[in-house]
Structure formats: structure tokens, C-alpha cells
N, C-alpha and C positions, 0 to 999 in steps of 0.2 A: 504492502499503499503507498501510494509516496506521498510524502509530509507538505502541504503547503505552512507555509510560515503570510502571515493578516497582520500588519500594521498598524492598526491606526488609534487615535483616544476615542473615538465615540464606540460605545461596547454597544449602540445595537448594529449596526453596520457591523461590526463585528463578529454576530451572535448569527444574524441574518444571512452572510457569507459562509459562516463556519455551519451552517444548517445545512444550506441549496450546493455545498460544495460536499458535503461527508456523505449525500444521499450516490453521488456517484462517482464515491471510490476515494474519497482522500481520505491524508488524516489532518486534519486544521490543528497546525501553532499557534498561539495570540498572543500581540505585544501592542501596549500601547507606547512607548516611545525608545529612543536610538539606544541606553543602555538596555536595554532587555530584550530587545529584539538582535545586537547580536551578541548578546550574552546567548543566545537561543540559537540560532544560526549554530556556532560555534561545537554547543553542546548536541545537538537534532541534526544537521546536515540536512535543512529539509531540499525539497526539490525545487520549489520556484516560490518567489516572493512577494503577495501584494500590497500594496505599500501606498498611507494614505501620502499626501507631498509637504501638506500643515500638518507638523507636530509641534510637541513643544520641546524646546532646544534645539536640536538637533533637526532637521528635515528631510525630507523622504530624497533627494536627491546629493544629499550632505551620505542618508543610509546608502544609495544605490553605489555613491565613489568609494565607500569603506567594502562592501561586500565587493564589487569591483579589484579590488585588491589579492582578495584573496582566490576568487575565481575570477578570470575576464571571461569567460562567457555562460553564469552562473540567467537566467532568468527573472526578469523583474517588469513588474505592472503596476505603472505609476495608477496610482486614481487619485480626480483633486477636483472639489466643488469649482475651482478658482481657473474659469476657463480661460488661457494667455496665450499668445506668441510665444512669447520668452520660454515660459514656460515647459508648454510642449518640443520643442528646440530646442532645447538642454538637458529635457529629459536623456533622448533620444538619443542624441550626443555622445550622454554621459553611459548608454548602455542598455535602457531600460529595452523590452522588446513590444512594449505596447507605450498609450497614456491612454485614459477612460475614466472620463468627466462620469461623475455624480448627479442624479437619480442611476442608477448601476444597472445595466439591462442585463438579468444576470444569465441569460446564455450567449451573449457576446464571448461575455466575460469564464462562459466554461468553454464555450469554443477558444478563447483565445490561449488557456493554459491549454487545452492540448495541442492545436501548435505548437506552443511554444515549446514543450518534454518529448514529442514527437521532433521537431527541426534539430534541440541539442542532443537526442542518443541518434542522427547523422550526419551532423555537422555541427564543426562549431560557428558558434554567434557571430555577429559581426561587433566588432567589440572598439567605439568611439570616444575619447578623452580630449578631452580640447579644454583651451582656456575661454569663461563666458566673459571677461573683461572686453562690451564694444564701447567702446570709447566709440571708437570712427564712426560708428554705423548701431545707429538704434530699431535692437529688434520691434519692442512692440511698437511702431511706428511705422515700420513697412508693410509689411503681409496683414489686410483686414480680414479678417473673414471667419466666421465659426462651421461652414458646414461642411459634414464629413467631408467630402471633395476634396478641400483646403488642409482640414485636421489630416487630409492622408499629408498632401506637398509639406507639407511641415515635417511630418515625421519626414520622407523620403529627403531633406532638407537634411538632415539632421545624420541622417546615414551617407553622405557625400560629402558633406562639407569640407570634414578633415582626411583628402587626403585629393590625388589629382588629374579623376575620370574623368573620359570625355562624359559629359552629358548635352540630351537633343532634347529642344523645352519650344514641341510643339502647339499654338494656340491662336487663336485668330488674330486679327490687328487691335490691337489696346486693352488687350488684355492683363498685363505686364508682366511680358517676359525678362527684359530689359530689371525691370526689380530684383522679380526672382532670380535673376542669374546673380545679379547682386547682394540680395542675403546669403546665398553660399557661399560668395566670395569674407561678403566680413563675417560673414555666422563660423568660418573652420583655419586654416592650416595660412590659408594665403593674407588671411584679412591686413596683416600689415606688410602687403607687396605693393603691385600695382593691379589697378583695375583697368581697362583698354576694351575701347570699346569699338567697334567696324563697322559701319553701316556696308553692307556689300549690291546694294544696289546704286548707293550715291555716287561712284567711280564709274569709270571706262573699267573693262577689262584692262589694259598695260595701268593707267594709274596704280588699280587696285592689287594689284601684283607690288609694283615698289613700295606701297603703303604696308604692307604686310611683312613684306619682306628684307625693305630696302633697297638700296643699289650702294653702287664704289660713286665715283665720280668720273665722266665721257661714257657713262654704261647706254645712254643717249640722249637724243638732241633734250636742251635744257637740264642735264647732273651734268652741274658744275660743280658739287661740291658730292661728298660721300652724306651716305643719310638711312642713320640705324629706320628699321621697318619696327612692324607696332610687336611680333610677335618677340624679339628683341628686343623691346622697350617693356614687356609684360614682367618680363623675371622669368621669375617664381610665383608670378600671379594671376592672371586670370586670362582670357582676350575670350570677350561676348563677338560674338560671328550673331551680326544680324543678317535675317532672309538666306541664307545659308544655298536655300533653293534658287536667288536667283543666279550664284557663280556662272562661267562659262565650264565646257568643259575640258580643258588648257589648264585653267585656276583648278578643279578640280582633280584634273593626274595632281599637281603637284602639293594641296591641301594632304593629301593621299600619300604622298610619300617621307609630309614631315609627321605625320600621324606614325605613320610606319616604322621612321629610321630615329623619328624623336631630332632633326636636325634640317637643319637649313643653307641655304645661298645668299646672299644680295643680290640682285640684278646684276650682269657681269661681273659680277666676283664668280672665286672659287674654293675658299677658304668656308671650311664650311661651318656654322653654328649653333651649339645645341639649342635644343627646345625646352624650357622647364616645366614653363609653364601649362596649366590647366585652360581647354579648349569647350566654351561653350556656343553650342551652336543654336539658334533661334530662327525658326519658322513658320507663314500662316500658312504654309500648303499644308498636305495633306504629301511627305513624303517619299513617301513607299505608294503610293498612283506616282509622282515622275519616276524612279526606278521602277517601278512595270511599266510605264510610257518609252523608257531609256535616255527619261530629260535627267536621268541622274545617278553618278556611278554606284552602281548596288556593292561594293566596294567596304566604299567610305561615306555606307551609306550607314554602314554596319561598326567603320571604325567612333562616324559620331553618336549611335546610338549605344553604347554602352550602358548609357542611364537614361533615361526618358523620363519626362516630365511631362502631362499633357493639362492646360489651361484651361477650363471650361470659361465659357464664358459666361459675361454675367448674366444672360437671362438663366443660364442654370442653376443659379443660384440666389434668384432675389431675396432668399433671408436673410445675407448680406449684405444686402444696399444699405435699411438702418443705418449699420456701422459704417460701415464706405460712408454716407451722408457726410454724420460728424468727424472720422476724420476727416475728408476731406476742406468743409469745414472748418473746421480748428484752423487747419494747414492754409486754406487763401486768407481767410481772417488776418491770419499772421505773416500772411507777405503784400496784404493792401492793406494792413494797420487798420481793418472795420472789425465788426463786433458781430457778425449776424451769428446769433447763436440760437433764434426761435422760432423751432418748425413745426410748424399748427400737422394734425394729426392727418387732416384729407390734403397737405400738400406732401407729405413724405406719404400718404396712402399712392398720389399721384405721381411720384417717383417710383414705388415699387412698380407700380403698373403697366409705365411706359416699357414700351419697345426698345432695346439699348442697343442698336446693329454695333456700337463705335463702343460699344462694353465700358471701360472704367473709364478711356479714357472720354468716351466722350459726354461722361457723366460730371465728370471731373468738370470739364471744356462748360457744359452747364449749368451746373454750379457756378461759377468763377461771373460769369455774361451773372445771373442771378444777385451776386455781393456784389461787380461793379451796379448793377444797379437799385440796389436795395437804399431806402438813408436814415434807415430804422438797425433795430437788433433781430427782427423779423425776416422769414424766409416765407417771401408771399410768391404768392400760385400764377398771380401776375408779370415775375418776374422771368419766371422758371418759361425758357422759349422755346418748349415743348406740348405738344396737342393730347386729351385724351385718347386711351386706341384703344381695338380690341372694344367695341359695347358688342357686346350676344348677340349673335342676328338672327335673325327671325325668322320662324314659319308657320302657314298654316299647317297641322294638321285634321286629316279631316275621321273625324269619330265613327269608329262602328262596332257593333258587338260583339261580343268575342275576340275585344283586341286586349293580348296579356299586356304586363305589364313590360316582361324581356324583352316584346315586338315591339312597344315604345321607347324604349330606351337605344335598344339599337338602331329604329331612325332617329332619334333626335343625336346622340356619338355621332352617327354617320353624316349627318347633315352639318355640325357644327365641322368635322374632320375634314370635307371638301368645301364648306365655306372659307379654310381659312389655308387651303391649298395644304393638307397634311402636314402645317405646323403644328409638333405634337405640344412644344413650350404655351405657344397661343389658345389651342385648344384648353391646357389644361387649367389656365384662368379663365377661360370661358365658364366649363364645367366647369370648375371651385373640386381641379382632384387632383393631387397629383400624379408624375409621369409613372411613376412603375403603377398604379391604379388605372391611368389610362391605357398601359400597356398592355396589363390584365385583362381589360375589359372589350378590345381591338380583339384576343385571344380568344376570349369565352364567345363572346360575339359571332366570331369567324369573320372579323370583316380584315 
């Protein structure tokens, strides 16, 4: 029988977890502070720890650090009622297997425990220990979002920020690809090194090649002196290649060599220069589709795609909009020396219902315009240069005898989907249901 140590100063939580986990065959040990927890860890050697983040004296992250001095592969699940970006990233960086918010979903916890214990038996769990001194970049003021998909992104950042593996970030324009790259850079081993960003669509092929690799004097017309390229300037930091899908086949070949050989030459030179930086590539295209169509080298795609982060469009995480609005207003107020801080409920609903095709960038620009137009401390609807959207479509249904509820439901769901061009996001808002619920209805109704 595998032993699980529960560390929490809330007696009722410990007891409820003990009942739930004992029923599925685990032996439960309990502690309410760090000293008791470490004593039980040394004495009974549990297979897994579930620990509250906020504890009297030593907190959960400090306990995690001490546990991993004994066993860097030890499965540790952090639990907290305090939902914030920095503690999520820091917990994962320090090696926590997962980060779960209260109230605890017991079924999810059971699945997580089983997966953690199974993975421990199969292979060594990734261990990451990094400094949390983030004076150069404030994580708590960067990625805003509490939806599960944003939490997953934070966990991924925690896993990759302490090494230099290549990262591919895919997402629509305006979703924050460069922002996520900066969080990766400033939350790990590269935080004291240079961060270099290159827009691959801003320059011609020849200029982009010179920009990336540098050149020596006389390499081409206009090369009047030696110039260091971005790869060289990045040193041991991060180079961010935005819109990587748009580089030419020739540059794709040269970039592949950099990734394979970890070295490059300046244009017109024969001396090789070591490449030590982490490469983060980003695109708003489906790069796999580009590979299938022969527009992008497959071998380069796999070299870049060592670790992938998919950023959802804002319309798929509307629950985050209120937090984003508050965060962006604070930022804009500071930049413009304004004090627009009150948001009427109707205005917030208007922002949540709008179709943000330009994602977070469009939201920020909309708020910026509204703040500029404001003459007080209230965000007014008349200053938002957007229109209310997604009025539910109307249709007349001819009533007939023996018409079942299922038939009426099928007719209505089908009508809504057809009227919004099968845009599920719009359909969900009109039907007032979640996307998973809509998918189940589509399958059940045979649409």
C-alpha cells in the first residue's frame, strides 16, 4: 500500500482527503507544519506528498525545495486557495508535479496522483531549481489568466525555462507570443542574458540573413564595416524569431544548420561562431500544414518544435477578460497619467461579449482609445469603439402535434449553428452553453 503525506493546517481538508484517498487504497499520513512533515517524510518515506502552499512558518515551496534535496524525482503536488501566476510558475520550476487550486476536485486529484506515481516508476521526473529573484521582469504583471489552458501554459513555462531547448509558439496575431517568450526568458537561467527579438517579415531575405548572422566588411555592397548578427548578440540568452513561417527556403536551410551544429558564420566570413542562445520561434500559421504543403522544411520544423506552446485566441478564454481589462487599465492609466478604474457591470459584459478577432492586442487598443476619450474615472460604454454583437438569431417554428423536446432542440441548435457559419464560439454564447456541452449535443443530435 503506497503512502501519501498530506501537509495542510486545515484539519477538515486533511480529513476529507484522507477519506477519499483511503477508499482507493492509499495509506494516509498527515502533518500541519513543515517540521512535522519533514520528520514524517524521513521516518515513513511516503510515495507522494500533497502540500498546501500557505502554511505557518515554512511555506509549501520551501518544503518542496527541502524534499527535492533528498530526492529530485519525488512527486509533489501543490495545493492552494491563492490563485496567482508567480506561485504557479515557481512551484512547477521547483519540481512540483502539479498545481491544484482549492476547492479540490477529488476525481482530478486521484487521476493526478496515479499518473505521478506511474511516471515515477517509469522514468525520472523532470527537476528544475531556479532562482525566483525576478527584479528584471515582474511575472505577476505579465501573463493574465486563470482558465485551465492558461494554467497549462504556465506549467509548461516552468518546465522549459531552466534549459535552452528550442520552443515553438503558435497562436493567432495579438495573443501574446512575444510576451510568453519574455516570461520564458526572464523566469529561468537566461534572465540575466540578452533577449533579442527579430521580426522575420520586416526585412528582405538578404537583409534578414545579415541581421541574423552578421557580416564582415566588404561582404556585399554597403557592408562598410564588420557587424555582429542577432545570434551573436544574443549570447547565452534568448533569440525570438517572430513569424518564422515566412522565411525563405534558403534561410530555412541556414537556420537548420545553426540548430544542428550549434554554430554559424557571418556573411562573407569563414570563421565559425558558436551559437549558445535558446531559439524561440513563433508563428500565427499552422506550421504543420506549411510542412505538408512543401512551404516549410520538415527537418527544420522538428528542430524548432522540441517543445510547443499553443496560445488560445481570446474568444476561447472569455473568463479571463475581466482580469485582463483590470490589468490593462492599470497599465494604460500609468502610461497616460489617467485614473480610469471604475467599470460598470454592463460595460464589462459588453467587453466579454465582443468578438475579439484581434485578441488581447485589440482589447488593449480598445481600452487605450476609451481611456483617452474618458474625462473621469469611469470606463463608459460610449467611449468603447465597439458594437454589441451576437444578437440571438430569430426563427419561427411551426408547432405540430407529437413534436418531442429532442426534435425541438435539434432544430434550434442546427438553426443557430447554420446562422453563425458553424462558429462554435458564437453558437455557445447564443445558446448559453459551454463548448464541451455544444460538442456533446452535436454528437448526440447527429448534426
